[in-house]
C-alpha positions, 0 to 999 in steps of 0.5 A, spaced: 089 561 939 081 561 939 082 563 946 087 569 945 082 571 939 076 571 944 080 574 950 083 579 945 075 581 942 073 582 949 078 587 951 077 591 945 070 591 946 071 593 953 075 599 952 070 601 947 065 601 952 069 605 957 071 610 952 064 611 950 061 611 957 066 617 958 065 621 952 057 621 954 059 623 961 063 628 960 060 635 963 058 640 957 062 646 959 057 653 959 059 658 955 062 664 958 058 670 958 062 676 955 064 681 960 064 688 959 071 691 958 072 698 963 072 702 956 065 699 954 062 700 961 064 708 960 061 708 953 055 705 955 054 710 962 056 716 957 051 714 952 045 713 958 047 720 961 047 723 954 040 720 953 038 722 960 036 714 961 036 714 969 035 706 969 040 705 964 045 709 968 044 705 974 046 699 971 053 701 970 054 705 977 059 701 982 054 704 987 047 704 986 044 711 987 050 715 987 048 719 981 041 722 981 042 728 976 037 724 971 032 721 976 026 725 975 028 728 967 025 725 961 029 720 957 031 723 951 032 720 944 038 723 942 043 719 937 049 717 941 053 711 938 061 709 938 061 713 932 061 719 936 067 717 940 073 720 937 078 717 942 079 712 948 085 711 952 085 706 959 089 708 964 090 702 969 092 704 976 094 697 979 095 699 986 088 701 987 085 697 982 082 702 978 081 704 971 081 711 968 078 711 962 079 718 958 073 719 952 073 724 947 067 725 943 062 729 939 057 731 944 051 732 941 048 736 946 053 742 945 055 740 938 063 741 941 068 736 942 068 734 949 072 729 954 071 725 960 074 721 965 071 716 969 074 711 974 072 704 973 073 698 978 070 691 979 064 691 984 063 684 988 061 680 982 067 682 978 064 687 973 066 693 971 062 699 974 062 707 974 065 709 981 062 717 981 065 718 988 072 717 986 077 722 986 080 723 980 087 727 979 088 726 972 094 730 971 098 726 976 095 719 972 097 721 966 105 723 969 104 716 972 101 711 968 102 709 961 095 709 957 092 704 953 089 706 946 082 703 945 079 702 938 072 706 939 070 701 934 070 696 939 066 699 944 060 695 941 053 698 939 
């Protein structure tokens, strides 16, 4: 009886050590970095454009240097935020792996309501970027692809 008790106690102790060892050696998961959505990329690029912020614009381009209009302009401190955005729609072209982002916004330069369409696609790192060189036939896109309406408040900053 004493021998069974010692054997049982030894087994419990062994299982306890093994269980604790597994908990200690488990890899800690790295927190995943939140990737910008196509709409957020289009919004951030538009914001940089509104402010003539060349360096910021370059962060969101699929091909760096493909958009040089603000290269020599002085950065402007124009208040442009997601509050200026009146509507956003995403048209996902799965065949060409492009997301067309339609943005309707209050343009602080002209004090008018303006709409822009951006072609967004993933680069080699898997990040969404604005493809300035893309040909956009928006009437055709509207006919063929059902849009996803995006809440402008979800765009961030």
